[in-house]
LOSESE-245972 format. One record per residue (C-alpha): residue number from 1; x, y, z. Coordinates in nm, 3 decimals, decimal comma. Each point is the difference from the previous one (the first is absolute). Last residue first. Layout:
BEGIN
<atom NUM; <X; Y; Z>>
...
//
This chain:
BEGIN
<atom 338; <1,097; -0,725; 4,807>>
<atom 337; <-0,165; -0,209; -0,272>>
<atom 336; <-0,321; 0,201; 0,033>>
<atom 335; <0,197; 0,327; -0,019>>
<atom 334; <0,181; -0,119; -0,315>>
<atom 333; <-0,329; -0,108; -0,151>>
<atom 332; <-0,159; 0,340; 0,053>>
<atom 331; <0,305; 0,194; -0,123>>
<atom 330; <0,026; -0,198; -0,326>>
<atom 329; <-0,373; 0,033; -0,067>>
<atom 328; <0,027; 0,378; 0,055>>
<atom 327; <0,290; 0,027; -0,245>>
<atom 326; <-0,211; -0,176; -0,262>>
<atom 325; <-0,276; 0,259; 0,051>>
<atom 324; <0,252; 0,286; 0,002>>
<atom 323; <0,147; -0,123; -0,328>>
<atom 322; <-0,347; -0,019; -0,156>>
<atom 321; <-0,090; 0,352; 0,112>>
<atom 320; <0,329; 0,148; -0,129>>
<atom 319; <0,004; -0,159; -0,346>>
<atom 318; <0,327; -0,187; -0,052>>
<atom 317; <0,275; -0,171; 0,196>>
<atom 316; <0,042; -0,284; 0,250>>
<atom 315; <0,366; -0,097; 0,028>>
<atom 314; <0,217; -0,257; 0,177>>
<atom 313; <0,367; 0,102; 0,015>>
<atom 312; <0,335; -0,102; -0,143>>
<atom 311; <0,346; 0,150; 0,052>>
<atom 310; <0,220; 0,009; -0,311>>
<atom 309; <0,169; 0,334; 0,077>>
<atom 308; <0,050; -0,086; 0,367>>
<atom 307; <-0,122; 0,143; 0,333>>
<atom 306; <-0,311; 0,196; -0,089>>
<atom 305; <-0,213; 0,189; 0,250>>
<atom 304; <-0,367; -0,011; -0,092>>
<atom 303; <-0,184; 0,332; -0,023>>
<atom 302; <-0,061; -0,028; -0,375>>
<atom 301; <-0,181; -0,333; 0,039>>
<atom 300; <-0,245; 0,126; 0,264>>
<atom 299; <-0,011; -0,256; 0,282>>
<atom 298; <-0,223; -0,292; 0,097>>
<atom 297; <-0,095; -0,192; -0,312>>
<atom 296; <0,314; 0,100; -0,191>>
<atom 295; <-0,176; 0,321; -0,099>>
<atom 294; <-0,070; 0,203; -0,313>>
<atom 293; <-0,274; 0,258; -0,055>>
<atom 292; <-0,188; 0,181; -0,276>>
<atom 291; <-0,043; 0,368; -0,083>>
<atom 290; <0,213; 0,017; -0,317>>
<atom 289; <0,299; 0,133; 0,195>>
<atom 288; <-0,045; -0,291; 0,239>>
<atom 287; <-0,005; -0,244; -0,292>>
<atom 286; <0,319; 0,142; -0,152>>
<atom 285; <0,201; 0,004; 0,323>>
<atom 284; <-0,116; -0,354; 0,082>>
<atom 283; <0,108; -0,113; -0,349>>
<atom 282; <0,346; 0,147; 0,059>>
<atom 281; <0,030; -0,151; 0,350>>
<atom 280; <-0,126; -0,348; -0,095>>
<atom 279; <0,218; -0,088; -0,299>>
<atom 278; <0,347; 0,156; 0,027>>
<atom 277; <0,067; 0,029; 0,372>>
<atom 276; <-0,257; -0,232; 0,158>>
<atom 275; <0,053; -0,308; -0,213>>
<atom 274; <-0,296; -0,230; -0,058>>
<atom 273; <-0,007; -0,349; 0,152>>
<atom 272; <-0,142; 0,026; 0,351>>
<atom 271; <0,201; -0,020; 0,319>>
<atom 270; <-0,151; -0,334; 0,106>>
<atom 269; <0,057; -0,150; -0,349>>
<atom 268; <-0,093; -0,368; 0,024>>
<atom 267; <-0,249; 0,049; 0,285>>
<atom 266; <-0,133; 0,293; -0,196>>
<atom 265; <0,040; 0,376; 0,021>>
<atom 264; <-0,246; 0,196; -0,208>>
<atom 263; <0,006; 0,094; -0,369>>
<atom 262; <-0,320; 0,196; -0,040>>
<atom 261; <-0,130; 0,226; -0,277>>
<atom 260; <-0,322; 0,197; 0,052>>
<atom 259; <-0,240; 0,156; -0,247>>
<atom 258; <-0,100; 0,312; -0,188>>
<atom 257; <-0,011; 0,026; -0,378>>
<atom 256; <0,310; 0,204; -0,083>>
<atom 255; <0,215; -0,081; 0,302>>
<atom 254; <-0,129; -0,359; -0,001>>
<atom 253; <0,108; -0,054; -0,360>>
<atom 252; <0,341; 0,157; 0,061>>
<atom 251; <0,066; -0,206; 0,314>>
<atom 250; <-0,083; -0,331; -0,170>>
<atom 249; <0,219; 0,087; -0,300>>
<atom 248; <0,288; 0,131; 0,212>>
<atom 247; <-0,006; -0,306; 0,226>>
<atom 246; <0,002; -0,248; -0,288>>
<atom 245; <-0,183; -0,312; 0,120>>
<atom 244; <-0,319; 0,083; -0,186>>
<atom 243; <-0,247; -0,030; 0,288>>
<atom 242; <-0,362; 0,111; -0,034>>
<atom 241; <-0,265; -0,125; 0,247>>
<atom 240; <-0,329; 0,186; -0,038>>
<atom 239; <-0,176; 0,128; 0,310>>
<atom 238; <-0,305; -0,174; 0,141>>
<atom 237; <-0,116; 0,252; 0,095>>
<atom 236; <-0,137; 0,332; -0,119>>
<atom 235; <0,013; 0,148; 0,354>>
<atom 234; <-0,376; 0,033; 0,046>>
<atom 233; <-0,063; -0,302; -0,220>>
<atom 232; <0,175; -0,239; 0,240>>
<atom 231; <0,110; -0,347; -0,111>>
<atom 230; <0,319; -0,132; 0,160>>
<atom 229; <0,317; -0,043; -0,208>>
<atom 228; <0,177; 0,316; 0,120>>
<atom 227; <-0,088; -0,080; 0,363>>
<atom 226; <0,137; -0,354; -0,042>>
<atom 225; <0,319; 0,157; -0,135>>
<atom 224; <0,011; 0,227; 0,306>>
<atom 223; <-0,032; -0,303; 0,227>>
<atom 222; <0,296; -0,174; -0,163>>
<atom 221; <0,200; 0,326; 0,020>>
<atom 220; <-0,065; 0,030; 0,375>>
<atom 219; <0,081; -0,368; 0,054>>
<atom 218; <0,349; 0,045; -0,142>>
<atom 217; <0,047; -0,173; -0,340>>
<atom 216; <0,157; -0,347; -0,040>>
<atom 215; <-0,307; -0,187; -0,125>>
<atom 214; <-0,075; 0,289; -0,234>>
<atom 213; <0,324; -0,042; -0,198>>
<atom 212; <-0,179; -0,092; -0,325>>
<atom 211; <-0,215; 0,305; 0,072>>
<atom 210; <0,268; 0,222; -0,148>>
<atom 209; <-0,159; 0,335; 0,084>>
<atom 208; <-0,184; 0,276; -0,183>>
<atom 207; <-0,336; 0,132; 0,115>>
<atom 206; <-0,223; 0,190; -0,240>>
<atom 205; <-0,333; 0,177; 0,061>>
<atom 204; <0,126; 0,345; 0,098>>
<atom 203; <0,031; 0,255; 0,275>>
<atom 202; <0,140; 0,350; 0,047>>
<atom 201; <0,064; 0,018; -0,375>>
<atom 200; <0,371; 0,073; -0,060>>
<atom 199; <0,066; 0,340; -0,152>>
<atom 198; <0,226; 0,078; -0,296>>
<atom 197; <0,082; 0,368; -0,046>>
<atom 196; <0,053; -0,016; -0,375>>
<atom 195; <-0,044; -0,334; -0,181>>
<atom 194; <0,110; 0,034; -0,363>>
<atom 193; <0,308; 0,223; 0,013>>
<atom 192; <0,216; -0,109; -0,292>>
<atom 191; <0,309; -0,226; 0,015>>
<atom 190; <0,185; 0,059; -0,325>>
<atom 189; <0,120; -0,214; -0,291>>
<atom 188; <-0,195; 0,197; -0,259>>
<atom 187; <-0,203; -0,285; -0,156>>
<atom 186; <0,059; -0,221; 0,304>>
<atom 185; <-0,212; 0,226; 0,222>>
<atom 184; <0,097; -0,113; 0,351>>
<atom 183; <-0,273; 0,070; 0,255>>
<atom 182; <0,067; 0,236; 0,291>>
<atom 181; <-0,164; -0,019; 0,343>>
<atom 180; <-0,005; 0,263; 0,273>>
<atom 179; <-0,018; -0,033; 0,378>>
<atom 178; <-0,033; 0,285; 0,249>>
<atom 177; <0,254; 0,242; 0,144>>
<atom 176; <0,233; -0,237; 0,187>>
<atom 175; <0,232; -0,047; -0,297>>
<atom 174; <-0,225; -0,256; -0,162>>
<atom 173; <0,032; -0,233; -0,297>>
<atom 172; <-0,184; -0,208; -0,259>>
<atom 171; <0,168; -0,108; -0,324>>
<atom 170; <-0,227; -0,187; -0,241>>
<atom 169; <0,058; -0,243; -0,284>>
<atom 168; <-0,306; -0,110; -0,193>>
<atom 167; <-0,139; -0,351; -0,026>>
<atom 166; <0,248; -0,060; 0,282>>
<atom 165; <0,340; 0,119; 0,113>>
<atom 164; <-0,072; 0,177; 0,329>>
<atom 163; <0,247; 0,261; 0,121>>
<atom 162; <0,011; 0,087; 0,368>>
<atom 161; <0,052; 0,300; 0,220>>
<atom 160; <0,164; 0,164; 0,296>>
<atom 159; <0,125; 0,345; 0,093>>
<atom 158; <0,149; 0,183; 0,299>>
<atom 157; <-0,016; -0,303; 0,229>>
<atom 156; <0,058; 0,080; 0,368>>
<atom 155; <-0,337; -0,138; 0,116>>
<atom 154; <0,112; -0,337; -0,131>>
<atom 153; <0,243; -0,027; 0,289>>
<atom 152; <0,369; 0,028; -0,080>>
<atom 151; <0,239; -0,293; -0,030>>
<atom 150; <0,121; 0,102; -0,346>>
<atom 149; <0,237; 0,283; 0,094>>
<atom 148; <0,093; -0,204; 0,307>>
<atom 147; <0,167; -0,258; -0,227>>
<atom 146; <0,249; 0,267; -0,104>>
<atom 145; <0,046; 0,210; -0,311>>
<atom 144; <0,358; 0,046; -0,117>>
<atom 143; <0,159; 0,340; 0,045>>
<atom 142; <-0,192; 0,289; 0,150>>
<atom 141; <-0,272; 0,103; 0,243>>
<atom 140; <-0,159; -0,324; 0,114>>
<atom 139; <-0,375; 0,026; 0,046>>
<atom 138; <-0,093; -0,046; -0,366>>
<atom 137; <-0,329; 0,138; -0,126>>
<atom 136; <-0,225; -0,293; -0,081>>
<atom 135; <-0,156; -0,126; -0,323>>
<atom 134; <-0,217; -0,311; -0,041>>
<atom 133; <-0,054; -0,214; -0,308>>
<atom 132; <-0,229; -0,278; -0,120>>
<atom 131; <0,020; -0,159; -0,347>>
<atom 130; <-0,276; -0,206; -0,158>>
<atom 129; <-0,149; -0,316; -0,145>>
<atom 128; <-0,322; -0,069; -0,191>>
<atom 127; <-0,050; -0,363; -0,106>>
<atom 126; <0,147; -0,135; -0,325>>
<atom 125; <0,064; -0,358; 0,122>>
<atom 124; <0,381; 0,001; 0,005>>
<atom 123; <0,028; 0,321; 0,201>>
<atom 122; <-0,244; -0,107; 0,272>>
<atom 121; <0,268; -0,119; 0,246>>
<atom 120; <0,149; 0,349; -0,048>>
<atom 119; <-0,279; 0,159; 0,199>>
<atom 118; <0,204; 0,307; 0,092>>
<atom 117; <0,284; 0,096; -0,232>>
<atom 116; <0,246; 0,263; 0,118>>
<atom 115; <-0,103; -0,018; 0,367>>
<atom 114; <0,153; 0,326; 0,109>>
<atom 113; <0,170; 0,206; 0,269>>
<atom 112; <0,153; 0,331; -0,103>>
<atom 111; <0,246; 0,229; 0,179>>
<atom 110; <0,008; 0,377; -0,034>>
<atom 109; <0,219; 0,305; 0,060>>
<atom 108; <0,286; -0,075; -0,239>>
<atom 107; <0,354; 0,010; 0,138>>
<atom 106; <0,124; -0,317; -0,169>>
<atom 105; <-0,211; 0,068; -0,308>>
<atom 104; <0,231; 0,255; -0,165>>
<atom 103; <0,324; -0,186; 0,070>>
<atom 102; <-0,119; -0,331; -0,145>>
<atom 101; <-0,041; -0,292; 0,239>>
<atom 100; <-0,372; -0,052; 0,031>>
<atom 99; <-0,009; -0,240; 0,293>>
<atom 98; <-0,222; -0,308; -0,030>>
<atom 97; <-0,119; -0,096; 0,348>>
<atom 96; <0,031; -0,368; 0,081>>
<atom 95; <-0,184; -0,320; -0,092>>
<atom 94; <-0,094; 0,129; -0,343>>
<atom 93; <-0,314; -0,107; -0,191>>
<atom 92; <-0,248; 0,164; 0,236>>
<atom 91; <0,185; 0,323; -0,058>>
<atom 90; <0,156; 0,259; 0,228>>
<atom 89; <0,158; 0,285; -0,196>>
<atom 88; <0,270; 0,253; 0,090>>
<atom 87; <0,117; 0,355; -0,073>>
<atom 86; <-0,302; 0,131; -0,186>>
<atom 85; <-0,020; 0,301; -0,234>>
<atom 84; <0,285; -0,085; -0,240>>
<atom 83; <-0,221; -0,095; -0,294>>
<atom 82; <0,251; -0,264; -0,110>>
<atom 81; <-0,053; -0,200; 0,318>>
<atom 80; <-0,378; 0,019; -0,005>>
<atom 79; <-0,017; -0,107; -0,363>>
<atom 78; <0,251; -0,284; 0,045>>
<atom 77; <-0,159; -0,128; 0,322>>
<atom 76; <-0,343; 0,006; -0,165>>
<atom 75; <0,123; -0,181; -0,310>>
<atom 74; <0,201; -0,263; 0,190>>
<atom 73; <-0,291; -0,089; 0,228>>
<atom 72; <-0,239; -0,023; -0,294>>
<atom 71; <0,236; -0,232; -0,191>>
<atom 70; <0,060; -0,226; 0,299>>
<atom 69; <-0,370; -0,033; 0,073>>
<atom 68; <-0,062; -0,059; -0,374>>
<atom 67; <0,221; -0,308; 0,019>>
<atom 66; <-0,195; -0,136; 0,296>>
<atom 65; <0,172; -0,056; 0,334>>
<atom 64; <-0,131; -0,292; 0,203>>
<atom 63; <-0,092; 0,114; 0,349>>
<atom 62; <0,205; -0,048; 0,316>>
<atom 61; <-0,045; 0,367; 0,093>>
<atom 60; <0,369; 0,072; -0,065>>
<atom 59; <-0,046; -0,110; -0,361>>
<atom 58; <0,017; -0,352; -0,144>>
<atom 57; <0,180; -0,063; -0,328>>
<atom 56; <-0,083; -0,169; -0,330>>
<atom 55; <-0,134; 0,297; -0,195>>
<atom 54; <-0,341; -0,158; -0,005>>
<atom 53; <-0,244; 0,062; -0,285>>
<atom 52; <-0,046; 0,275; -0,254>>
<atom 51; <0,281; 0,221; -0,123>>
<atom 50; <0,093; -0,179; -0,323>>
<atom 49; <-0,194; 0,215; -0,242>>
<atom 48; <-0,343; -0,006; -0,162>>
<atom 47; <-0,213; -0,089; 0,302>>
<atom 46; <0,142; 0,289; 0,200>>
<atom 45; <-0,086; 0,257; -0,269>>
<atom 44; <-0,228; 0,210; 0,217>>
<atom 43; <0,206; -0,060; 0,313>>
<atom 42; <0,314; 0,118; -0,181>>
<atom 41; <-0,156; 0,331; -0,105>>
<atom 40; <-0,152; 0,046; 0,346>>
<atom 39; <0,344; -0,044; 0,158>>
<atom 38; <0,139; 0,278; -0,220>>
<atom 37; <-0,297; 0,229; 0,070>>
<atom 36; <0,030; -0,063; 0,376>>
<atom 35; <0,370; 0,096; -0,011>>
<atom 34; <-0,092; 0,338; -0,151>>
<atom 33; <-0,275; 0,060; 0,257>>
<atom 32; <0,238; -0,078; 0,287>>
<atom 31; <0,246; 0,254; -0,144>>
<atom 30; <-0,276; 0,264; -0,010>>
<atom 29; <-0,085; -0,069; 0,364>>
<atom 28; <0,367; 0,060; 0,085>>
<atom 27; <0,008; 0,316; -0,211>>
<atom 26; <-0,292; 0,142; 0,199>>
<atom 25; <0,165; -0,103; 0,326>>
<atom 24; <0,321; 0,177; -0,095>>
<atom 23; <-0,166; 0,322; -0,121>>
<atom 22; <0,113; 0,219; 0,285>>
<atom 21; <-0,161; -0,189; 0,285>>
<atom 20; <-0,105; 0,115; 0,348>>
<atom 19; <-0,306; 0,186; -0,129>>
<atom 18; <-0,117; -0,313; -0,186>>
<atom 17; <-0,371; 0,053; -0,065>>
<atom 16; <0,094; 0,319; -0,188>>
<atom 15; <0,134; -0,220; -0,282>>
<atom 14; <-0,357; -0,094; -0,089>>
<atom 13; <0,012; 0,160; -0,346>>
<atom 12; <0,337; -0,167; -0,068>>
<atom 11; <-0,134; -0,341; 0,103>>
<atom 10; <-0,310; 0,044; -0,215>>
<atom 9; <0,201; 0,099; -0,306>>
<atom 8; <0,225; -0,305; 0,032>>
<atom 7; <-0,294; -0,235; 0,058>>
<atom 6; <-0,172; 0,135; -0,310>>
<atom 5; <-0,306; 0,222; 0,007>>
<atom 4; <-0,229; -0,027; -0,302>>
<atom 3; <-0,242; 0,290; -0,040>>
<atom 2; <-0,341; -0,099; -0,135>>
<atom 1; <-0,065; 0,143; -0,342>>
//
């Protein structure tokens, strides 16, 4: 019989990856897995209980808060707080840092940034949604965590991952030693290793972008889209356009199959739309560990200095050759404009 490796077993076996930790990071990843199971349970019965639809408020991003958004945020904060391994949390749903106030957590070594429920606009129509998380070692030495603990470059992440709630529920994460994916087996209630050592194809046939905003894209992105749509047998073009509208779902598909995801700056959103801290940095960490690339069109995502927890950025992410091609179009048109 094929050996089944659960998330808990895998984390324990890979403990040597964390020479600076004494089990804290392993327990933190375990706590995230527990919260993900609870959210998955509610997602799967969302149509049967009163958690669909708008909650009636607007979050710090100016977006309508969905009921399941609130539930997911509460579950992850609760699990991470009770686990005692992180001292503070930055969430898309909270304007300010959430401090974990119990005595054990106050001096914990880690802080977590998260988007508890990505793609929430798709909740009511049964489309895949997800959770994104990023873990940093705190800079402050004791007491309450500070803003500076979160305003670290993506290169300082010690772990990052996402959970996708789809036809099956998967948890994918990295600690800087490759990327591994775990599928939830509902019959035993465990995440089981299903995609060991995930690698992104160097190129692909899929491009993902909201072409409804095409009029407002930078010229470099407009030209790259034309390149994707042009016929050329040597490069298997035209590419296929696939855009779900849930970042995790689009990213996950392109990671497995090869492709590029783009959310550039627009005239309406000159700084981009996606958040650097808890959306772009963790996915950039994952894709780089899988052999892909992530850029804002000019600069590596994980090298960007961050100034606020809800800061936005453009992003081009996916298979390395496709990202470099898009990056080249951006450079060319910037030089022409200059």
